[in-house]
C-alpha positions in Angstrom: 10.9 -3.4 -21.8 7.4 -4.5 -21.3 4.9 -2.6 -23.3 1.9 -1.4 -21.5 -1.2 0.3 -22.9 -2.6 3.4 -21.3 -6.0 1.8 -21.1 -7.8 -1.4 -21.9 -7.8 -0.1 -25.5 -4.0 0.0 -25.3 -3.9 -3.7 -24.2 -6.2 -4.6 -27.1 -4.0 -2.6 -29.4 -0.9 -4.5 -28.4 -2.7 -7.8 -29.1 -3.8 -6.6 -32.5 -0.3 -5.4 -33.4 1.2 -8.7 -32.4 -1.5 -10.6 -34.4 -0.8 -8.5 -37.5 3.0 -9.1 -37.2 2.5 -12.8 -36.8 0.3 -12.9 -39.9 3.0 -11.0 -41.9 5.8 -13.2 -40.7 4.0 -16.5 -40.9 2.9 -15.7 -44.4 6.3 -14.5 -45.5 6.0 -15.8 -49.1 2.7 -14.0 -49.5 3.7 -10.6 -48.2 7.4 -10.2 -49.1 9.1 -9.9 -52.5 12.1 -11.9 -53.5 14.3 -9.1 -52.3 12.9 -9.4 -48.7 10.8 -6.2 -48.9 7.1 -6.0 -48.2 4.9 -6.2 -51.3 1.8 -4.1 -51.8 -0.4 -6.5 -49.9 2.1 -6.6 -47.1 2.3 -2.8 -46.9 -1.5 -2.6 -46.8 -1.6 -5.0 -43.8 1.4 -3.3 -42.2 -0.3 0.1 -42.4 -3.0 -1.1 -40.1 -0.5 -1.1 -37.2 -0.4 2.7 -37.3 -3.9 3.0 -35.9 -3.1 0.8 -33.0 0.2 2.6 -32.3 -1.8 5.8 -31.6 -3.5 4.0 -28.7 -0.1 2.8 -27.2 1.7 6.2 -27.3 5.3 5.1 -26.8 7.7 7.2 -28.9 10.5 4.6 -29.2 8.1 2.0 -30.6 6.5 4.6 -33.0 9.9 5.6 -34.2 10.8 2.0 -34.8 7.6 1.6 -36.8 8.3 4.7 -38.9 11.8 3.5 -39.7 10.4 0.1 -40.7 7.6 1.6 -42.8 10.0 3.9 -44.7 12.2 1.0 -45.6 10.0 -2.1 -45.2 12.8 -4.8 -45.4 12.5 -8.0 -43.5 15.3 -6.9 -41.2 13.5 -3.7 -40.2 10.1 -5.5 -39.8 11.8 -8.0 -37.5 13.4 -5.2 -35.5 10.0 -3.7 -35.0 8.4 -7.0 -34.3 10.8 -7.7 -31.4 9.0 -5.1 -29.4 5.9 -7.4 -29.4 7.2 -10.9 -30.1 9.7 -11.4 -27.3 10.1 -15.1 -26.8 12.6 -17.0 -29.0 10.2 -19.9 -29.4 7.7 -17.8 -31.4 10.5 -16.3 -33.6 11.9 -19.8 -34.2 8.4 -21.1 -35.1 7.8 -18.3 -37.4 11.2 -18.5 -39.1 11.1 -22.3 -39.5 7.6 -22.1 -40.9 8.7 -19.6 -43.5 12.2 -21.0 -44.2 13.8 -17.7 -43.2 17.5 -18.3 -42.7 18.7 -18.6 -39.1 21.4 -16.0 -39.5 19.0 -13.4 -40.7 16.6 -13.8 -37.8 18.9 -14.5 -34.9 21.9 -12.2 -35.6 21.5 -10.6 -32.2 20.1 -13.6 -30.2 22.6 -15.8 -28.4 21.6 -19.4 -27.7 23.4 -21.7 -25.2 25.9 -23.9 -27.0 26.3 -27.5 -26.0 
């Protein structure tokens, strides 16, 4: 599914949500606890997304955000992030940078075996 904003504000909102998610994931050690849940700084940053979701107005994405906000585990944040960070290269870059284990990030992604 390609996410489209209702206006130019919606397009800007999508870019801003993606930027926030990339900051969270690229700085995994700063924003997540040892039990892979957002810490207080991570929650503060993740809350900013709610403003931009109002501009997008897509219920499935809003519901995914609400689920991830109620239970801010790495798995739920990644499920929400997949709405905005589609290409595997970005996810690989983010996960390698933060030493997130391959199985955690790519449990649903199938890569071509040699």
